[in-house]
C-alpha positions as CSV (number, residue, x, y, z in Angstrom):
1,X,0.0,-0.2,-0.1
2,X,1.4,3.4,-1.0
3,X,0.6,6.7,0.6
4,X,-2.3,7.5,-1.9
5,X,-4.1,4.1,-1.4
6,X,-3.7,4.6,2.7
7,X,-5.1,8.2,2.3
8,X,-8.0,6.4,0.1
9,X,-8.5,3.9,2.6
10,X,-8.6,6.2,5.6
11,X,-10.9,8.5,4.0
12,X,-13.7,5.9,3.4
13,X,-13.3,4.2,6.9
14,X,-13.5,7.8,8.7
15,X,-16.1,9.1,5.9
16,X,-13.9,12.0,5.7
17,X,-12.9,14.0,2.1
18,X,-10.0,12.8,0.6
19,X,-8.5,16.1,0.8
20,X,-8.7,16.5,4.7
21,X,-7.6,13.1,5.1
22,X,-4.3,13.6,3.0
23,X,-3.9,16.5,5.2
24,X,-4.0,14.6,8.2
25,X,-1.8,12.0,6.8
26,X,0.9,14.5,5.8
27,X,0.6,16.3,9.4
28,X,1.2,13.2,11.4
29,X,4.3,12.5,9.2
30,X,5.6,16.0,9.6
31,X,5.1,15.9,13.5
32,X,6.7,12.3,13.5
33,X,9.8,13.8,11.5
34,X,10.2,17.0,13.4
35,X,10.0,14.6,16.6
36,X,12.6,12.3,15.6
37,X,14.9,15.3,14.3
38,X,15.0,16.3,18.0
39,X,15.8,13.0,19.2
40,X,12.5,12.6,20.8
41,X,9.9,9.4,20.1
42,X,6.7,8.9,19.5
43,X,4.4,6.4,20.9
44,X,1.2,5.1,20.0
45,X,0.0,2.7,22.8
46,X,-0.9,-0.6,21.3
47,X,0.6,0.3,17.9
48,X,4.2,0.9,18.2
49,X,7.2,3.3,18.8
50,X,8.8,5.6,16.4
51,X,12.2,6.5,17.8
52,X,16.1,7.1,16.9
53,X,18.6,4.5,17.2
54,X,22.4,5.3,16.9
55,X,24.6,3.0,14.5
56,X,28.4,3.0,15.6
57,X,30.8,3.2,13.3
58,X,31.8,0.1,11.8
59,X,34.1,-1.4,9.0
60,X,32.5,-2.9,5.7
61,X,33.7,-4.2,2.5
62,X,33.5,-3.0,-0.7
63,X,31.6,-5.7,-2.4
64,X,32.9,-4.4,-6.2
65,X,36.7,-4.5,-5.0
66,X,36.8,-6.2,-1.7
67,X,38.3,-3.4,-0.2
68,X,37.7,-2.8,3.4
69,X,35.8,0.4,4.0
70,X,34.8,2.6,7.2
71,X,31.1,3.0,7.7
72,X,30.4,6.3,9.5
73,X,28.3,6.4,12.5
74,X,24.9,7.6,12.1
75,X,21.4,8.0,13.4
76,X,18.3,6.1,11.8
77,X,14.7,6.0,12.2
78,X,13.4,2.7,14.0
79,X,9.6,1.6,14.3
80,X,9.1,-1.0,17.0
81,X,5.6,-2.7,16.9
82,X,3.2,-2.9,20.2
83,X,2.2,-5.9,21.7
84,X,-1.3,-5.5,20.5
85,X,-0.1,-4.8,17.2
86,X,1.9,-7.9,16.7
87,X,-1.0,-10.0,18.1
88,X,-3.3,-8.8,15.8
89,X,-1.2,-10.0,12.7
90,X,-0.3,-12.9,13.8
């Protein structure tokens, strides 16, 4: 499912205009993104948690040349599914 299909599905289920639903989805994405930029987290009880994980610097291998390369440390977004979500998709 892509973003357009998600907006349409939510619009139908919530009986909202597609344009209102699209604004809602975009606002949700913007809010989560801004919170993660500030190193925070967003917890939706029963659904899951969006957070930031720090990956340490490590050594990798260039698959073309076989040479060892350094991979810089970085922060990456992470989603951890909540218990209720995990149980619903079993």
